[in-house]
N, C-alpha and C positions, 0 to 999 in steps of 0.2 A: 715362912719364910721372908727375911724383912725387904723390903723394896731399897734397891742400890738407890745412891743418888744420880740424880739428874746430871747430865755432860751436856752442857750448851755446844751447840756446832756452829760454823760459819763456813763461808763458802768463798774460793776464792777467787779474785777476779777477774783473773786470766782464763782457767781452764776450768772454773764454775765448780769444781769435785767439791761436796759437802767430808769437812773435817772438823773433828774438835777440836775449840779456839785454843787448846793450848799448842795444838801442834801446829798452828798458821802465825806469822805476821802479820803484826798490827801496824798501819802507818796513818797518822793524822796531821794535821797543822797547825803549825803552831809557831807563833811569830813571824808570820809570812815564807815558812818553810815546813816540807813535809819533811817530818822527823818517825822514824821509827819508835814506835812504843813499846820498849822494851818491858815496864809490869803491864800493859794491856787497859791503863786505868787510867788515862788520861782523858780529860776532857771531849767533848764535842764529836765529829761523827771522826768514823775508824773504817776503813777499807786492809783487804785481808789479803795474803799471799802464800800460796805452800811453797814448802822449799824450794820446789823444781823449778816453779814459775819469777820465782824473786832476780834470777839471772836476766831477764826480761825486760826489767824493769826501762831500760835504756832503749826500747824500742818506742819509736813513735806514738805506735796503736797503743802499747799498754798503760804511754804516757795519760793518753789520752780517754781509756778506759780507768786510769789512777784518779782522775779528776773530773770525772763523769761523778766514780763512785764520792768522791768526797764535796761534792756538791761547788767544785770552783769554776765558774762563770768566767772568768778572767785570768788568764795564766799568767800572764805578765806581769801580775802582785806575785806570783811565787819566785822566789829569789832562787830556792835547791832543793832536792832529794838529798836527806842526811840520812846513809844506814846505818 
């Protein structure tokens, strides 16, 4: 019996659930903005959210987790979060 292909897993930064990469939304930094990476192939560090936790992105604690995951030290440089 042939082996099935590897399915990459990622972790939601809010609820810490491990899910297949295709089921999560990836955010990355581009031009001093945090943008939703629709293709999940943009360069640089990314942070993942599950569909349940994306509504919590305006919460201050969640924003801090996002900045930490993206290794952003000075949040003043970031203009906006683009969904």
